[in-house]
C-alpha positions in Angstrom: -15.6 -13.3 6.4 -12.3 -14.8 5.6 -9.3 -12.5 5.1 -5.9 -13.8 3.9 -2.6 -11.9 3.9 0.5 -13.2 2.1 3.9 -11.9 1.1 4.4 -13.5 -2.3 8.1 -12.6 -2.7 7.3 -12.1 -6.4 3.8 -12.7 -7.7 5.0 -14.4 -10.8 7.1 -16.8 -8.8 4.2 -17.5 -6.4 1.8 -18.2 -9.3 4.3 -20.7 -10.7 4.2 -22.5 -7.4 0.4 -22.8 -7.3 -0.7 -19.8 -5.3 -3.7 -19.0 -7.4 -4.8 -22.6 -7.6 -4.7 -22.7 -3.8 -6.5 -19.4 -3.5 -9.4 -20.8 -5.5 -10.0 -23.4 -2.8 -9.9 -21.0 0.2 -13.3 -19.4 0.0 -11.7 -16.0 0.9 -13.6 -12.8 0.9 -10.5 -10.6 0.7 -6.8 -11.3 0.1 -4.0 -8.9 0.7 -0.7 -9.6 -1.1 2.7 -7.9 -0.7 6.0 -7.8 -2.5 4.6 -8.2 -6.0 8.0 -7.5 -7.6 6.0 -6.7 -10.8 4.6 -3.8 -12.8 1.2 -3.8 -14.6 2.8 -5.0 -17.8 4.1 -8.1 -16.1 0.7 -9.1 -14.7 -1.2 -12.0 -16.4 -5.0 -12.2 -16.1 -5.0 -14.7 -13.2 -2.8 -12.2 -11.3 -4.9 -9.1 -12.2 -8.3 -10.6 -11.6 -8.4 -14.2 -10.3 -11.7 -16.0 -10.9 -14.3 -14.5 -8.5 -12.1 -11.6 -7.5 -11.6 -7.9 -8.3 -7.9 -6.9 -8.1 -6.4 -3.6 -7.1 -2.7 -2.8 -6.9 -0.1 -0.2 -5.9 3.1 -0.9 -7.9 6.6 0.3 -7.0 8.3 2.5 -9.5 11.4 0.3 -9.4 11.1 -2.8 -11.6 11.0 -6.1 -9.8 10.6 -4.5 -6.4 8.0 -4.2 -3.6 4.3 -3.5 -4.6 1.1 -4.5 -2.8 -2.4 -5.6 -3.8 -5.9 -6.5 -2.7 -8.2 -9.1 -4.1 -11.9 -8.7 -3.1 -15.0 -10.7 -3.9 -17.0 -7.5 -3.9 -16.1 -4.2 -5.6 -15.1 -1.6 -3.0 -16.7 1.7 -2.6 -13.3 3.4 -2.9 -9.7 2.5 -3.3 -6.8 4.6 -1.9 -3.5 4.0 -3.5 -0.5 5.2 -1.5 -0.1 7.4 1.5 0.5 10.7 -0.3 4.2 10.7 0.7 6.3 10.7 -2.4 9.3 8.6 -1.4 7.1 6.0 0.4 4.6 5.8 -2.5 7.4 5.3 -5.0 8.1 2.0 -3.3 4.5 0.7 -3.5 3.7 0.0 0.1 0.1 0.9 0.8 -3.3 0.3 -0.7 -6.7 0.6 1.0 -10.1 -0.7 -0.1 -13.2 0.7 1.6 -16.4 -1.3 1.9 -19.1 0.6 3.7 -17.6 1.4 7.1 -14.8 -1.2 6.8 -11.3 -0.5 5.4 -9.0 -3.3 4.4 -5.4 -2.3 3.9 -2.5 -4.2 2.3 0.7 -3.0 3.8 4.4 -3.7 3.3 6.8 -2.1 5.7 10.4 -1.6 4.6 13.1 -4.1 5.7 16.3 -2.7 7.2 18.3 -5.8 7.0 20.3 -5.1 3.8 22.2 -2.0 5.1 22.3 0.7 7.7 20.9 3.1 5.1 17.8 1.0 4.6 17.4 0.7 8.4 17.2 4.5 8.5 14.6 4.4 5.7 12.6 2.0 7.8 12.8 4.2 10.9 11.7 7.2 8.8 8.8 5.2 7.5 7.7 4.2 11.0 7.9 7.8 12.2 5.8 9.1 9.3 3.4 6.3 9.2 2.4 6.5 12.9 0.3 9.7 12.4 -1.6 7.9 9.5 -2.3 5.0 11.9 -3.7 7.5 14.4 -5.9 8.9 11.7 -7.2 5.5 10.8 -7.9 4.6 14.4 -9.9 7.8 14.9 -11.7 7.9 11.5 -14.9 6.2 12.7 -14.4 3.2 10.4 -13.4 -0.3 11.3 -9.9 -1.0 9.9 -7.8 -4.2 9.2 -4.2 -3.6 8.2 -2.9 -6.8 6.7 0.7 -7.4 5.6 4.3 -7.8 6.2 5.3 -5.5 9.0 8.9 -6.7 9.0 8.9 -6.6 12.8 8.7 -9.4 15.3 7.0 -7.8 18.2 7.9 -9.9 21.2 10.3 -12.7 22.2 7.6 -15.3 21.5 7.4 -14.1 17.9 10.7 -15.6 16.7 12.8 -18.7 17.4 16.2 -17.2 18.2 15.2 -13.9 19.9 18.3 -13.7 22.1 20.7 -13.6 19.1 18.6 -11.2 17.1 18.2 -8.3 19.5 20.7 -6.2 17.4 19.2 -7.2 14.1 16.7 -5.4 11.9 13.2 -6.7 12.6 13.8 -7.2 16.3 15.5 -4.0 17.3 14.2 -2.4 20.6 13.1 0.7 18.7 11.0 -1.3 16.2 9.4 -3.4 19.0 8.6 -0.3 21.0 6.9 1.3 17.9 4.7 -1.9 17.6 3.8 -1.6 21.2 2.8 2.0 20.8 0.5 1.0 17.8 -1.3 -1.4 20.1 -1.0 0.2 23.6 -1.4 3.9 22.7 -3.5 3.8 19.6 -5.5 0.7 20.6 -5.0 -1.5 17.6 -5.3 -5.2 18.1 -2.9 -7.9 16.9 -5.7 -10.3 15.9 -3.7 -13.5 15.6 -2.1 -13.0 19.0 -5.4 -12.1 20.5 -6.9 -15.4 19.2 -3.8 -17.5 20.0 -2.1 -15.9 23.0 0.3 -18.8 23.6 1.2 -19.7 20.0 4.9 -20.0 19.3 6.3 -22.0 16.3 3.0 -22.6 14.7 2.5 -18.8 14.4 5.7 -18.1 12.4 5.1 -16.6 9.0 8.6 -16.1 7.6 11.8 -18.2 7.4 15.2 -17.3 6.1 16.4 -19.0 3.0 19.7 -19.5 4.6 20.6 -22.7 6.4 17.8 -25.1 7.4 15.5 -22.4 8.8 12.3 -23.8 7.1 13.2 -27.5 7.9 13.9 -26.6 11.5 11.1 -24.1 11.9 13.5 -21.3 12.8 11.0 -18.7 11.9 9.7 -15.2 12.6 6.1 -13.9 13.0 6.2 -10.7 11.0 3.0 -10.9 9.0 0.0 -9.6 10.8 -3.6 -8.5 10.7 -3.8 -5.5 13.0 -7.3 -4.2 13.5 -9.5 -1.7 15.3 -11.2 -3.3 18.4 -14.7 -3.6 16.9 -13.8 -5.8 14.0 -11.0 -7.5 16.0 -13.6 -8.7 18.4 -15.4 -10.5 15.6 -12.4 -12.7 14.7 -13.0 -16.4 15.4 -10.1 -18.4 14.0 -6.6 -18.0 12.8 -4.1 -20.2 11.0 -0.9 -20.1 9.1 -0.9 -22.2 5.9 2.3 -24.2 5.5 1.4 -27.3 3.5 2.6 -25.7 0.3 5.4 -23.1 0.0 4.6 -20.2 -2.3 7.4 -18.0 -1.0 9.6 -17.5 2.0 6.5 -16.3 3.8 3.3 -18.3 4.6 -0.2 -17.0 4.3 -2.0 -15.9 7.5 -5.7 -16.7 7.4 -8.2 -15.2 9.8 -12.0 -15.8 9.9 -14.3 -13.1 11.2 -18.0 -13.1 11.8 -19.8 -11.6 8.8 -19.6 -7.8 8.4 -22.4 -5.9 6.9 
């Protein structure tokens, strides 16, 4: 079972750069996408339902902003759009597809880098999302949360960690929250579990400023975070960098087949 997660930084832009042509070659079972920056009326057929996939989306109310989606080879038993929290759902940050006793979630956490106000929005999201994560962990289902978490968890997860300790995405409070998700709730960072020593080859995002991409001055902020049962079935992980579809790179993880 191959699962891909990719922040597209605009689905129309990614499509123009060949994302869907590439996707057709990947033999993926499920694909989670974030930052659609589109509404339903903006979506072409290849975006709504690429060949061989069913598509499901949670759009932001604000035009050209946020939004998440899931592409699946099989139709899910149920789809849950949003968290039931009005201000979070208005930004299109959560969609869950259920297949038997497995849930696949496409998730896009807020960024706090643009202003102190947005950082407070991010902190509020983390506080209110944690109980939902606890419910997911204890729901009796296997769960994989795919997406852009906008947090580099540990020093190994970004190039210039010393100079970023006071910057959004690597703040002590954000990193401590990620630790709680794993240490207290028991979720597994699947990529890190498979590749414990990975550094630069694990980065998934590069600033558009300077020569970040050329010099691989990156951050690992895109994850597949899973319950232990399904995490134990992961067999291989990679970050696709041969073609740039956005300022993020797709994270690909292969799992043993799930019933």
